[in-house]
TORGUDREN-237274 format. One record per residue: chain; residue number from 1; residue in one letter; x, y, z of N, C-alpha, C in turn. Coordinates in steps of 0.02 Angstrom, whole numbers. Layout:
(r A NUM a (X Y Z) (X Y Z) (X Y Z))
...
This chain:
(r A 1 m (-208 -720 965) (-193 -655 933) (-140 -617 972))
(r A 2 a (-93 -585 937) (-40 -548 971) (-68 -491 1012))
(r A 3 d (-33 -473 1065) (-54 -417 1107) (-36 -352 1071))
(r A 4 s (-83 -325 1034) (-70 -266 993) (-120 -211 1005))
(r A 5 a (-154 -213 1063) (-207 -165 1076) (-181 -94 1076))
(r A 6 k (-116 -85 1088) (-88 -18 1091) (-72 11 1022))
(r A 7 l (-80 -29 970) (-63 -4 904) (-113 49 881))
(r A 8 q (-86 103 851) (-126 155 821) (-100 167 750))
(r A 9 l (-145 170 703) (-125 184 634) (-156 249 611))
(r A 10 y (-113 297 595) (-135 360 565) (-138 348 489))
(r A 11 s (-198 356 462) (-212 333 394) (-260 380 359))
(r A 12 y (-258 378 293) (-309 411 252) (-340 357 209))
(r A 13 w (-404 357 203) (-439 301 171) (-414 285 101))
(r A 14 r (-398 337 63) (-379 327 -7) (-304 322 -18))
(r A 15 s (-265 329 34) (-192 325 29) (-171 253 17))
(r A 16 s (-138 240 -39) (-116 171 -53) (-61 150 -5))
(r A 17 s (-21 197 19) (30 180 68) (-2 157 134))
(r A 18 s (-54 191 155) (-91 170 214) (-125 103 202))
(r A 19 h (-151 95 142) (-186 33 122) (-140 -27 132))
(r A 20 r (-77 -21 112) (-29 -76 120) (-24 -98 193))
(r A 21 v (-17 -49 236) (-8 -64 306) (-71 -96 336))
(r A 22 r (-129 -73 315) (-191 -103 338) (-194 -177 319))
(r A 23 i (-172 -193 258) (-171 -263 237) (-124 -304 281))
(r A 24 v (-65 -278 294) (-16 -313 336) (-44 -325 406))
(r A 25 l (-74 -274 435) (-103 -281 501) (-158 -335 501))
(r A 26 n (-198 -335 449) (-252 -384 444) (-225 -455 434))
(r A 27 l (-176 -462 390) (-147 -528 378) (-115 -556 442))
(r A 28 k (-87 -513 483) (-56 -535 545) (-106 -541 602))
(r A 29 g (-168 -523 591) (-218 -528 643) (-208 -479 700))
(r A 30 l (-181 -421 684) (-166 -371 735) (-222 -320 740))
(r A 31 e (-247 -309 799) (-298 -257 809) (-264 -189 816))
(r A 32 y (-297 -138 793) (-268 -71 797) (-323 -19 798))
(r A 33 e (-305 40 823) (-350 97 823) (-337 138 761))
(r A 34 y (-390 151 724) (-385 190 662) (-389 264 678))
(r A 35 k (-337 302 658) (-334 374 670) (-335 409 602))
(r A 36 p (-393 435 581) (-398 465 515) (-360 531 509))
(r A 37 v (-329 540 452) (-294 602 435) (-319 623 366))
(r A 38 n (-356 677 363) (-386 698 300) (-335 739 259))
(r A 39 l (-309 707 207) (-258 741 166) (-287 799 127))
(r A 40 l (-350 794 107) (-381 847 68) (-391 910 110))
(r A 41 k (-396 902 176) (-401 959 221) (-333 979 250))
(r A 42 n (-281 947 224) (-212 963 243) (-198 948 317))
(r A 43 e (-233 900 345) (-223 884 416) (-154 854 430))
(r A 44 q (-121 830 377) (-54 803 386) (-2 857 400))
(r A 45 s (-22 920 388) (24 976 399) (15 1010 466))
(r A 46 t (-29 984 507) (-38 1015 574) (24 1003 616))
(r A 47 p (38 1047 663) (96 1037 707) (94 971 745))
(r A 48 e (33 949 763) (27 886 800) (49 827 758))
(r A 49 f (28 826 695) (47 770 652) (121 774 632))
(r A 50 a (146 835 622) (216 843 604) (263 816 658))
(r A 51 k (239 815 720) (280 786 773) (286 710 764))
(r A 52 l (235 680 735) (237 608 722) (280 592 661))
(r A 53 n (273 632 609) (311 621 548) (329 689 518))
(r A 54 p (392 709 524) (413 774 497) (402 781 422))
(r A 55 l (398 724 386) (384 728 314) (311 744 300))
(r A 56 k (268 736 351) (197 752 346) (162 706 296))
(r A 57 y (180 642 298) (149 591 257) (114 540 301))
(r A 58 v (61 510 276) (34 449 306) (61 390 265))
(r A 59 p (65 331 298) (42 314 364) (94 325 417))
(r A 60 v (70 327 480) (114 325 538) (85 273 586))
(r A 61 l (129 231 612) (109 181 661) (137 199 729))
(r A 62 v (95 198 780) (117 210 848) (108 144 887))
(r A 63 d (162 120 914) (162 57 952) (195 72 1019))
(r A 64 g (154 90 1068) (182 111 1133) (222 174 1124))
(r A 65 d (287 171 1141) (329 231 1134) (366 232 1067))
(r A 66 a (351 184 1023) (382 183 956) (335 217 906))
(r A 67 v (363 265 869) (326 300 817) (363 287 751))
(r A 68 i (328 253 705) (361 232 643) (323 259 584))
(r A 69 a (358 293 539) (329 319 477) (359 281 418))
(r A 70 d (326 286 361) (345 254 299) (318 182 298))
(r A 71 s (278 167 247) (244 102 246) (292 43 242))
(r A 72 f (346 50 206) (395 -5 201) (426 -18 269))
(r A 73 v (446 35 302) (477 27 368) (426 -1 418))
(r A 74 i (365 22 414) (313 -3 459) (303 -78 449))
(r A 75 t (299 -100 387) (288 -171 375) (346 -214 400))
(r A 76 l (406 -190 392) (464 -228 417) (465 -228 493))
(r A 77 y (446 -173 524) (441 -170 596) (390 -220 622))
(r A 78 l (332 -222 590) (280 -269 611) (302 -341 601))
(r A 79 e (339 -354 548) (363 -422 535) (410 -444 590))
(r A 80 d (452 -399 615) (499 -416 668) (466 -418 737))
(r A 81 k (423 -369 749) (393 -363 816) (338 -415 827))
(r A 82 y (302 -431 775) (246 -478 780) (256 -534 729))
(r A 83 p (300 -581 744) (319 -633 695) (265 -684 680))
(r A 84 e (210 -683 718) (156 -729 701) (130 -713 631))
(r A 85 h (110 -763 595) (87 -755 525) (140 -717 484))
(r A 86 p (200 -745 477) (253 -709 441) (234 -695 368))
(r A 87 l (255 -637 345) (241 -616 276) (303 -618 232))
(r A 88 l (360 -633 261) (421 -642 222) (444 -715 231))
(r A 89 p (453 -750 176) (472 -821 180) (544 -830 204))
(r A 90 k (558 -889 229) (627 -904 251) (673 -914 192))
(r A 91 d (647 -940 138) (688 -949 78) (714 -882 54))
(r A 92 l (780 -875 51) (810 -810 37) (792 -784 -33))
(r A 93 k (788 -828 -81) (771 -806 -149) (700 -778 -151))
(r A 94 n (654 -813 -120) (585 -790 -120) (577 -728 -77))
(r A 95 k (614 -725 -22) (613 -665 20) (636 -604 -20))
(r A 96 a (691 -613 -57) (717 -558 -98) (666 -536 -150))
(r A 97 l (630 -584 -179) (580 -567 -229) (523 -526 -198))
(r A 98 n (501 -546 -139) (450 -507 -103) (473 -436 -91))
(r A 99 l (534 -428 -68) (561 -362 -54) (570 -321 -118))
(r A 100 q (589 -355 -172) (597 -321 -236) (531 -294 -262))
(r A 101 v (479 -336 -259) (412 -314 -280) (389 -255 -238))
(r A 102 a (397 -260 -173) (376 -206 -128) (415 -142 -144))
(r A 103 s (479 -149 -159) (520 -91 -174) (500 -59 -240))
(r A 104 i (484 -99 -291) (462 -71 -355) (399 -29 -346))
(r A 105 v (351 -57 -309) (289 -20 -297) (302 42 -255))
(r A 106 g (339 33 -200) (348 87 -151) (398 139 -171))
(r A 107 s (442 124 -219) (494 172 -238) (490 195 -310))
(r A 108 s (466 151 -355) (470 166 -426) (402 178 -459))
(r A 109 i (348 167 -423) (281 179 -452) (243 230 -410))
(r A 110 q (221 211 -351) (175 252 -312) (200 323 -298))
(r A 111 p (263 332 -278) (284 401 -263) (281 448 -323))
(r A 112 l (282 420 -383) (281 461 -443) (211 484 -463))
(r A 113 h (160 456 -430) (92 480 -445) (53 494 -381))
(r A 114 n (87 510 -328) (50 527 -267) (19 597 -273))
(r A 115 l (-22 613 -224) (-62 674 -229) (-19 736 -238))
(r A 116 g (35 742 -200) (77 801 -204) (109 810 -273))
(r A 117 v (133 755 -301) (165 757 -367) (115 776 -421))
(r A 118 l (56 745 -419) (6 759 -470) (-20 830 -466))
(r A 119 n (-29 855 -405) (-51 924 -397) (1 972 -424))
(r A 120 y (65 956 -414) (119 999 -439) (119 1000 -515))
(r A 121 i (113 941 -546) (113 937 -619) (52 973 -648))
(r A 122 e (-6 965 -617) (-65 999 -641) (-57 1074 -637))
(r A 123 g (-25 1097 -583) (-15 1169 -575) (34 1197 -626))
(r A 124 k (85 1158 -642) (136 1182 -689) (115 1172 -762))
(r A 125 l (76 1118 -775) (56 1102 -843) (-20 1103 -848))
(r A 126 n (-51 1043 -847) (-124 1039 -849) (-146 970 -827))
(r A 127 s (-212 961 -820) (-237 898 -794) (-224 840 -842))
(r A 128 n (-224 853 -907) (-210 799 -955) (-139 773 -947))
(r A 129 e (-92 818 -936) (-22 798 -926) (-16 759 -861))
(r A 130 k (-55 778 -811) (-54 743 -747) (-73 669 -756))
(r A 131 v (-125 657 -793) (-148 588 -804) (-97 549 -846))
(r A 132 a (-71 581 -898) (-22 548 -941) (40 530 -902))
(r A 133 w (61 574 -858) (119 560 -815) (107 498 -772))
(r A 134 a (50 496 -739) (33 439 -696) (30 374 -736))
(r A 135 q (-2 377 -794) (-9 317 -835) (59 291 -857))
(r A 136 y (103 336 -876) (170 315 -899) (207 277 -844))
(r A 137 h (207 305 -784) (246 274 -730) (214 210 -704))
(r A 138 i (148 207 -702) (115 146 -681) (128 90 -732))
(r A 139 n (120 105 -796) (133 55 -848) (206 32 -848))
(r A 140 y (251 78 -838) (322 61 -837) (337 11 -780))
(r A 141 g (309 25 -722) (319 -20 -666) (283 -86 -674))
(r A 142 f (222 -84 -701) (183 -145 -710) (217 -192 -760))
(r A 143 e (248 -164 -811) (284 -206 -859) (339 -246 -824))
(r A 144 a (375 -214 -779) (427 -248 -742) (398 -300 -695))
(r A 145 l (345 -283 -660) (314 -330 -613) (286 -391 -649))
(r A 146 e (255 -381 -706) (228 -437 -745) (283 -485 -764))
(r A 147 k (339 -459 -787) (395 -502 -806) (423 -539 -746))
(r A 148 l (427 -506 -689) (454 -538 -629) (410 -595 -604))
(r A 149 l (345 -587 -610) (299 -633 -576) (265 -685 -620))
(r A 150 k (266 -676 -685) (225 -719 -729) (243 -792 -723))
(r A 151 d (306 -808 -709) (327 -878 -706) (334 -905 -635))
(r A 152 v (322 -863 -585) (332 -886 -516) (270 -879 -473))
(r A 153 a (220 -842 -495) (162 -830 -454) (122 -894 -443))
(r A 154 g (97 -901 -381) (49 -954 -367) (-20 -923 -365))
(r A 155 k (-59 -941 -315) (-124 -907 -307) (-112 -834 -293))
(r A 156 f (-57 -819 -257) (-37 -750 -244) (29 -736 -279))
(r A 157 a (59 -679 -266) (114 -655 -307) (175 -701 -306))
(r A 158 t (194 -726 -248) (255 -765 -243) (244 -833 -210))
(r A 159 s (181 -850 -199) (165 -911 -161) (90 -924 -168))
(r A 160 d (68 -979 -138) (-3 -991 -133) (-33 -959 -70))
(r A 161 e (9 -926 -31) (-13 -887 27) (4 -814 15))
(r A 162 a (-37 -770 41) (-23 -698 35) (39 -680 75))
(r A 163 q (83 -642 44) (146 -622 76) (155 -546 67))
(r A 164 l (214 -522 86) (226 -450 86) (215 -419 17))
(r A 165 a (238 -454 -35) (230 -426 -103) (157 -411 -118))
(r A 166 d (112 -453 -95) (41 -443 -109) (13 -382 -73))
(r A 167 a (39 -368 -13) (16 -309 24) (33 -245 -12))
(r A 168 f (86 -246 -52) (105 -187 -91) (71 -186 -159))
(r A 169 l (62 -245 -188) (32 -249 -254) (-42 -230 -254))
(r A 170 a (-79 -256 -206) (-152 -247 -208) (-173 -174 -211))
(r A 171 p (-147 -130 -168) (-167 -60 -173) (-146 -27 -239))
(r A 172 q (-87 -47 -265) (-64 -17 -327) (-107 -38 -386))
(r A 173 i (-127 -101 -388) (-171 -124 -441) (-239 -90 -437))
(r A 174 l (-264 -82 -376) (-327 -47 -367) (-322 26 -390))
(r A 175 t (-268 59 -372) (-258 129 -392) (-254 136 -467))
(r A 176 a (-227 86 -501) (-220 90 -573) (-286 100 -608))
(r A 177 s (-340 75 -579) (-405 83 -610) (-426 156 -614))
(r A 178 r (-402 197 -566) (-419 268 -567) (-388 303 -626))
(r A 179 f (-334 274 -653) (-299 305 -709) (-310 267 -774))
(r A 180 e (-361 225 -775) (-383 189 -835) (-326 149 -867))
(r A 181 i (-289 114 -824) (-236 70 -848) (-267 7 -878))
(r A 182 d (-245 -14 -936) (-270 -74 -969) (-238 -135 -937))
(r A 183 m (-274 -168 -891) (-246 -226 -856) (-241 -287 -901))
(r A 184 g (-272 -285 -961) (-263 -339 -1008) (-191 -348 -1030))
(r A 185 r (-151 -296 -1022) (-80 -301 -1038) (-41 -339 -985))
(r A 186 y (-73 -350 -927) (-38 -379 -870) (-80 -436 -841))
(r A 187 p (-83 -493 -876) (-128 -547 -855) (-112 -575 -786))
(r A 188 t (-49 -577 -768) (-31 -603 -701) (-57 -556 -647))
(r A 189 l (-47 -492 -656) (-70 -443 -606) (-146 -443 -603))
(r A 190 a (-179 -450 -660) (-252 -452 -662) (-279 -513 -624))
(r A 191 r (-245 -569 -633) (-267 -630 -597) (-256 -622 -522))
(r A 192 l (-202 -590 -502) (-190 -579 -431) (-245 -536 -400))
(r A 193 k (-268 -487 -437) (-322 -445 -411) (-383 -486 -394))
(r A 194 e (-398 -537 -434) (-455 -580 -419) (-446 -615 -352))
(r A 195 a (-385 -636 -337) (-371 -669 -273) (-378 -620 -215))
(r A 196 y (-354 -559 -226) (-360 -508 -173) (-434 -491 -159))
(r A 197 d (-473 -490 -212) (-543 -471 -205) (-583 -522 -164))
(r A 198 e (-555 -582 -154) (-590 -634 -118) (-561 -647 -48))
(r A 199 h (-506 -614 -31) (-472 -627 32) (-497 -580 87))
(r A 200 p (-520 -606 144) (-549 -562 196) (-502 -506 219))
(r A 201 a (-437 -521 226) (-391 -469 250) (-385 -412 201))
(r A 202 f (-388 -428 137) (-384 -376 85) (-450 -338 79))
(r A 203 i (-505 -374 86) (-571 -341 82) (-578 -291 139))
(r A 204 a (-559 -311 200) (-566 -267 258) (-523 -205 251))
(r A 205 a (-468 -210 214) (-421 -154 207) (-440 -106 150))
(r A 206 l (-490 -124 111) (-508 -82 53) (-524 -10 74))
(r A 207 p (-506 38 33) (-520 108 50) (-593 121 68))
(r A 208 t (-639 92 30) (-710 106 42) (-735 75 107))
(r A 209 n (-696 31 138) (-716 0 201) (-685 35 262))
(r A 210 q (-655 92 252) (-623 128 307) (-671 178 338))
(r A 211 p (-663 192 403) (-710 236 437) (-712 308 412))
(r A 212 d (-658 330 379) (-657 398 352) (-675 402 279))
(r A 213 a (-695 345 249) (-716 347 179) (-782 384 172))
(r A 214 p (-789 424 121) (-852 460 111) (-910 412 103))
(r A 215 t (-966 430 131) (-1026 389 124) (-1066 414 65))
(r A 216 s (-1092 366 27) (-1131 386 -31) (-1199 411 -9))
(r A 217 s (-1222 465 -41) (-1286 495 -22) (-1343 463 -61))
């Protein structure tokens, strides 16, 4: 196992961006200290956290004197710093596909339905519009992902091994259930979820398995 005892991950249990990084850390076999940041209590806006990430978003990874924010950047940093168990293939075409899938999730789907955006829409309009907004953007992105992957997916999105694309897809597919997305429209994505549900690295990264997840009474 790589020497990663110094790694710290500032995370919120339900944050899909944090969820991605947890999957990557698990797939690479990297140990880390979990540092919870409660977004509902606005802990991301404290002066202490703002020093780590001026945007006041999770996740943030601390690796010695390196402080890295943004889940995409963190995953690429981990891929370079800890090359064991690589998540990007050497084949350039497949590598580009992994990066494209990650970019679609991280740039064209998730940011459009994150907590801040939905709270703003609810405040300006209403809760029904908030849900409709999220559903539109998730379905729009899922339609593209289904077309990209339906003819190339193996057991996982781009291979028979879990790769970077899967680390971004799994949290987004899970989040879709909160917005009542009909996964029957996306058979490839639905099949991938079954693979994620059986993989130990993905199971350990699930929101409900995090130390800051609410306990059921």
